[in-house]
C-alpha positions as CSV (number, residue, x, y, z in Angstrom):
1,X,-27.6,6.7,16.1
2,X,-25.4,5.4,18.9
3,X,-25.7,1.8,17.8
4,X,-24.2,2.7,14.4
5,X,-21.4,4.6,16.1
6,X,-20.8,1.7,18.6
7,X,-20.6,-0.7,15.7
8,X,-18.1,1.4,13.9
9,X,-16.0,1.9,17.0
10,X,-16.0,-1.8,17.7
11,X,-15.1,-2.7,14.1
12,X,-12.3,-0.2,14.2
13,X,-11.0,-1.7,17.4
14,X,-11.1,-5.1,15.8
15,X,-9.1,-3.7,12.8
16,X,-6.5,-2.4,15.3
17,X,-6.3,-5.9,16.8
18,X,-5.9,-7.4,13.4
19,X,-3.1,-5.0,12.5
20,X,-1.4,-5.9,15.8
21,X,-1.6,-9.6,14.9
22,X,-0.1,-8.9,11.5
23,X,2.8,-6.9,13.1
24,X,3.4,-9.1,16.2
25,X,5.7,-11.6,14.6
26,X,8.0,-8.7,13.5
27,X,7.6,-6.6,16.6
28,X,8.2,-9.5,19.1
29,X,10.8,-11.1,16.9
30,X,9.2,-14.5,16.5
31,X,11.5,-17.2,15.1
32,X,11.2,-17.1,11.3
33,X,9.0,-19.7,9.8
34,X,7.5,-20.8,13.1
35,X,3.9,-21.9,13.4
36,X,3.0,-19.1,15.8
37,X,4.3,-16.6,13.2
38,X,2.1,-18.1,10.4
39,X,-0.9,-18.3,12.7
40,X,-0.6,-14.7,13.8
41,X,-0.2,-13.5,10.2
42,X,-3.2,-15.6,8.9
43,X,-5.4,-14.6,11.9
44,X,-4.4,-10.9,11.5
45,X,-5.3,-11.0,7.8
46,X,-8.6,-12.6,8.6
47,X,-9.5,-10.2,11.4
48,X,-8.5,-7.2,9.3
49,X,-10.6,-8.4,6.3
50,X,-13.6,-9.1,8.4
51,X,-13.4,-5.8,10.3
52,X,-13.0,-3.8,7.1
53,X,-16.2,-5.4,5.7
54,X,-17.9,-4.7,9.0
55,X,-16.9,-1.1,8.9
56,X,-18.2,-0.7,5.4
57,X,-21.5,-2.4,6.3
58,X,-22.0,-0.2,9.4
59,X,-21.1,3.0,7.6
60,X,-23.5,2.1,4.7
61,X,-26.4,1.4,7.1
62,X,-25.7,4.6,9.1
63,X,-25.8,6.6,5.9
64,X,-29.0,4.9,4.8
65,X,-30.6,5.8,8.2
66,X,-29.5,9.4,7.9
67,X,-31.0,9.6,4.5
68,X,-34.2,8.0,5.8
69,X,-34.3,10.6,8.6
70,X,-33.8,13.4,6.1
71,X,-30.4,14.5,7.4
72,X,-28.6,13.6,4.2
73,X,-29.8,14.5,0.7
74,X,-30.9,11.7,-1.6
75,X,-28.4,10.3,-4.0
76,X,-28.6,11.8,-7.5
77,X,-29.9,9.3,-10.0
78,X,-27.4,7.9,-12.5
79,X,-29.6,8.6,-15.5
80,X,-32.3,11.2,-15.6
81,X,-35.7,9.6,-16.4
82,X,-36.7,9.9,-20.1
83,X,-39.6,12.2,-20.6
84,X,-42.8,10.7,-21.8
85,X,-43.1,12.9,-24.8
86,X,-40.1,13.6,-27.1
87,X,-38.8,17.1,-27.1
88,X,-39.5,19.1,-30.3
89,X,-36.5,19.2,-32.6
90,X,-34.9,22.6,-32.9
91,X,-34.4,23.8,-36.5
92,X,-30.9,23.6,-37.7
93,X,-29.0,26.9,-37.9
94,X,-28.8,28.4,-41.4
95,X,-26.3,30.6,-43.1
96,X,-28.7,33.5,-42.7
97,X,-28.6,33.0,-38.9
98,X,-24.8,33.2,-39.0
99,X,-25.0,36.4,-41.2
100,X,-27.4,38.0,-38.7
101,X,-25.0,37.3,-35.8
102,X,-21.9,38.4,-37.6
103,X,-23.1,41.7,-39.3
104,X,-23.1,43.8,-36.0
105,X,-19.6,42.4,-35.2
106,X,-18.2,43.2,-38.6
107,X,-19.7,46.7,-38.5
108,X,-18.2,47.4,-35.1
109,X,-14.8,46.1,-36.2
110,X,-14.9,48.4,-39.3
111,X,-15.9,51.4,-37.2
112,X,-13.0,50.7,-34.9
113,X,-10.6,50.4,-37.8
114,X,-11.8,53.7,-39.3
115,X,-11.4,55.4,-36.0
116,X,-7.9,54.1,-35.5
117,X,-6.9,55.1,-39.0
118,X,-8.4,58.6,-38.5
119,X,-6.4,59.0,-35.3
120,X,-3.2,57.9,-37.0
121,X,-3.6,60.3,-39.9
122,X,-5.1,63.1,-37.7
123,X,-2.1,63.9,-35.6
124,X,-1.6,61.0,-33.2
125,X,0.6,57.9,-33.7
126,X,0.5,55.1,-31.3
127,X,-1.4,57.1,-28.8
128,X,1.1,59.9,-28.6
129,X,0.5,63.3,-30.3
130,X,2.9,64.2,-33.1
131,X,5.6,66.7,-32.1
132,X,5.5,69.9,-34.1
133,X,8.8,70.8,-35.8
């Protein structure tokens, strides 16, 4: 495990050096358009690019090693494997199925409406008893 960490630390240090090369012409006030300025910018860009690729490779290898050791779970597959046998087709719902589902709901709604109407005519309005006059 330490070799992966050492590789990542070294690549990160190289990234820092590349960033310094990119910033040096501005930080040290190089003459504009000088050869040293262009060389530092191109070298910095190259070092940054190479170190970013190196960081990605080391991180990928470290993750692969952790998966191989069982410390990280396996990646989920993009597509589940197709079963060998096709699943049986479910029958399409019919209007009778819909009626069977809706009958209890309609009955409960009707009972609630009757109860509400009985309360309204039986002495209560809006949840408050009628005042006697």
